[in-house]
C-alpha positions as CSV (number, residue, x, y, z in Angstrom):
1,M,-9.9,13.6,6.1
2,K,-9.0,10.2,7.2
3,Q,-7.2,8.9,10.4
4,L,-4.3,6.5,9.8
5,E,-1.8,4.7,12.0
6,V,1.6,4.9,10.3
7,L,4.2,2.3,11.4
8,Y,7.9,2.7,10.7
9,F,10.4,-0.2,10.8
10,A,14.2,-0.8,10.8
11,W,16.3,2.2,9.5
12,V,13.1,4.1,8.5
13,R,12.1,4.1,12.2
14,E,15.7,5.1,13.2
15,R,15.7,8.1,10.8
16,I,12.3,9.3,11.8
17,G,12.8,8.6,15.5
18,I,9.5,7.0,16.4
19,P,8.0,3.6,15.8
20,K,4.5,4.8,14.9
21,E,2.1,7.7,14.9
22,Q,-1.5,8.6,14.3
23,I,-2.0,11.1,11.5
24,T,-5.0,12.8,9.9
25,T,-4.5,13.2,6.1
26,D,-6.3,14.0,2.9
27,A,-3.7,11.9,0.9
28,A,-5.4,9.8,-1.8
29,T,-2.5,7.4,-2.4
30,V,0.6,6.1,-0.5
31,S,2.7,8.3,-2.6
32,D,0.7,11.4,-1.6
33,L,1.1,10.4,2.0
34,I,4.8,10.0,1.7
35,A,5.0,13.4,0.0
36,E,3.0,14.9,2.9
37,L,5.2,13.3,5.5
38,S,8.4,14.3,3.7
39,A,7.3,18.0,3.7
40,R,6.8,17.9,7.5
41,E,10.4,17.8,8.7
42,E,13.9,17.0,7.5
43,R,13.9,13.6,9.3
44,Y,11.0,12.4,7.2
45,A,12.6,13.8,4.0
46,L,15.8,11.9,4.8
47,A,13.9,8.6,5.5
48,F,11.9,8.9,2.3
49,Q,14.6,10.4,0.0
50,D,15.0,7.1,-2.0
51,M,11.6,5.4,-2.3
52,A,13.2,2.7,-4.5
53,V,14.5,1.1,-1.3
54,V,11.3,1.4,0.7
55,K,8.3,-1.0,0.8
56,V,4.8,-0.3,2.1
57,A,1.9,-2.3,3.3
58,I,-1.7,-1.2,3.7
59,D,-3.6,-3.0,6.4
60,Q,-0.8,-5.7,6.4
61,T,-1.0,-6.3,2.7
62,L,2.1,-5.5,0.6
63,S,1.1,-2.5,-1.7
64,T,2.5,-0.1,-4.2
65,L,3.2,3.6,-3.9
66,D,0.2,4.3,-6.2
67,A,-2.2,2.3,-4.1
68,P,-5.2,4.2,-2.9
69,L,-5.7,4.9,0.8
70,E,-9.5,4.8,0.7
71,G,-10.7,2.6,3.6
72,A,-7.1,2.0,4.9
73,R,-6.5,2.0,8.7
74,E,-2.8,1.2,8.9
75,I,0.2,1.9,6.7
76,A,3.5,0.2,7.4
77,I,6.7,1.6,5.8
78,F,9.9,-0.5,5.8
79,P,13.0,-1.4,3.9
80,P,13.0,-4.6,1.7
81,M,13.6,-7.7,3.7
82,T,16.3,-10.2,2.9
83,G,16.2,-13.9,3.7
84,G,18.8,-16.1,5.1
């Protein structure tokens, strides 16, 4: 079991209803964590229904969904950003 701080940004945060939370998980990868969160409640399932439009960062480094969580302390989940 590992303790992680999960941060939610923009419309992901709006759908889930909180900006961050501390969780305890056995998830091995980001994808495993997303599946675990999605199974919790409908609001998580709605936020993560289309992972093609969601980005993740592990300890402030942009990562992929298959990235391992070993040693991670923080996971940020957010929509792609646009410049202007």
